[in-house]
N, C-alpha and C positions, 0 to 999 in steps of 0.2 A: 965422524961426531958434529963437526961442522953445518955440515952438507944437511943433518938432518936438524939441527937446531935453526939454521935456514927458514926448511922447510915445519918445520914448527909454528914461528915467528911468521907468513905468510901463509896458514891457512886458521891462524889468529888474527891475522887486517880481513882477511877476506869476513869470517864471523863479524868477527866486527863492523865491519862495513855493512856486510851483507842489514846487520840488529838495527842499526842506530840509523842508516839513510836508510826511512821508506818503510814503507808500513807492513806488517805480518799479512797472507794470507787472506786470515776472516772478515782484516778490515778493508781491507780491496776487494771481499767479494761481499760485505756491507754493501760499499760503495758501487759498487757496480750493480746491486740491486736498484738501490734507493734511484739510481740514474736510470733507469729500465722503468718503475714505477715512473717517474718524476717523466722522459719522455712521453710516453703513456695520457698523462694526464694536457704534459702540454697539447698531447694530439687534440682528446678530449676538446681541451678548451678553444682551437681553430678551429675544429667543428660546432663545436656550441655557439662559435661566434658568427658564421655560413646565416648556423639557421636562424640566429636574432636575429640578422641586417631580412632573411626573406620572411618572417616575420613582422616585417616591420617597413616593407615592403609594401606584402599583402593591406596589412591597416591602414596604408596611407594611402592604395586605391581603394579598397573600400570602406571609408570616411568620403573619400572623395566621392564616390557614384551614390555612397545614401546621400551626401552634399547635395548634392545635384536633384536625385529625387527627391525631397525634403522641398527644396527652393520651387518644383515643379508643378506640388501638391494644391489641389484648385479645394478643394474638403480642408477646413481652418478643423478643425478638430481633430482631423489626421494628422495638419502640420504641427497642431502641439507639440501632443502625444509625441510624436515623431522626431521633433525637434529636439528631445529631451536625450531622446534614446541618440540622438545623433552628437550631442551634449557628451554625456557617459561613453562615446565613441573619441572623439577628440581627447579625453581625460585620457584614456587606453594609449593615446597615443604621445602625449605625454610622458607617460608612464613608461614607453621602449625609449623616446628621446635620452631621459631619465638615465633607462640601463644600460645603456649602449656608451651614455660618458660616463658611468662606474666601469661597464666592460674595462674601455680605453684606456683605464686607471691600472687599473686590472692588469691589462697589457702588458704595461709598462713594469708595473710590478715583477712580472713573468719576467722578463727580457735583465730586469737591477740584477735577477735576483741566479736568473743563472751568471751570469757575469762574476757575481762574491761565488756562486758555488764553485765553477771553475779557478779560480782562483785560491777558495779553500783547499782547492782538491794536489792543484799544487802543490802547495805548501805541506799538505800529509802525504802527498807520492815524494817529496825530500826530507821527509824525518823535523818538520818544522813542528809537527804535535802530536804530542803525546798520543797513544790508547785510550787512553780513559774519557782525557779532550775532546778525541775522535768521535768517539762510542753518545761523546755529550751530544755532541754539533748535531753531529746526525740527525737524531732524535728532533734537535732543534729544525732541520732540513724539513725532517718529516709531518712535527707539529705547522711549519709554515707552509707546506702544500695541504697537507689534512683543511687548511680552515680556507683558503681558497677553491678545494673543491665541495666543499659546503656554500656556498658562496655562489658557486658556478647552479647546484640542488638544488637552493632556495630560489634565483634567477628561473630554471626553469619550470619549479613551480609557478612560476610567478605568471610567464607566459603563457599556460596552460588556465591559469584562471583568467585571463584577461582576454586571450581567445574566445572562451565561455561562455565568461559577460558581453562578452561582443553580443556574440550572436544571440544571445538572448532582448537582447533590446532589442534588439535588427525583429527578434519573434515576434517581440512584443508588439511593435508596431506594427508588422503586415498584421495577427493577429489584432491588436484591439484597429485598423484602418478597416478588415472585413467586416468586423460586426456591425462595424457603421455604417458601408456602406449596403449588409445587407439589411440594415434597418430601413435606412433612405429607399432602400429599394422596395420591404413589403410596404414600409407609407405610401409608397405612390400604387401599390397595386390595393392596397382600402381606395387612393382617391380613385380609383377609376375605377371598383366595384362598386362605390355610391352614385355617382356620374354615369353608370348601368343601369 
């Protein structure tokens, strides 16, 4: 009888420990799902920042080349038209620099959130946060991730616009200069015909 009481008491203690010290299977699964989605997000963010760096480098080289070409132009009309295109190119360059600064701020935020999440998870696993509060907090973690994902998407669209605008400015410069050169060539031909 005494042995049975000890056994029952041991089982009861085990159940109490399991139930009070640590989250249930559902909570653990939800946390694991968030960690997976967070890992995918940070990977995406890292790849995006590498693409941004490449775009910045390409824009830097493009602007430098354009500046040299504009400076070397002998025709003043061409120079005036292409100077405005170069000004627009420099504006894009400044936008890239601003975006990189914003990215560095987000990167620090990501690192801080990872540290905060690790501390929060440790507390949950030790049973320091109840189920309802844990679910509420998980929802807030997802919201933070979603906000940053939206920002990355917004920046990605902006980069596409920057590249498109820069290309348009360059093409307008080329088209205008070609038109001017063609007109000059025709005038020269007319002059030759009159002399002939």
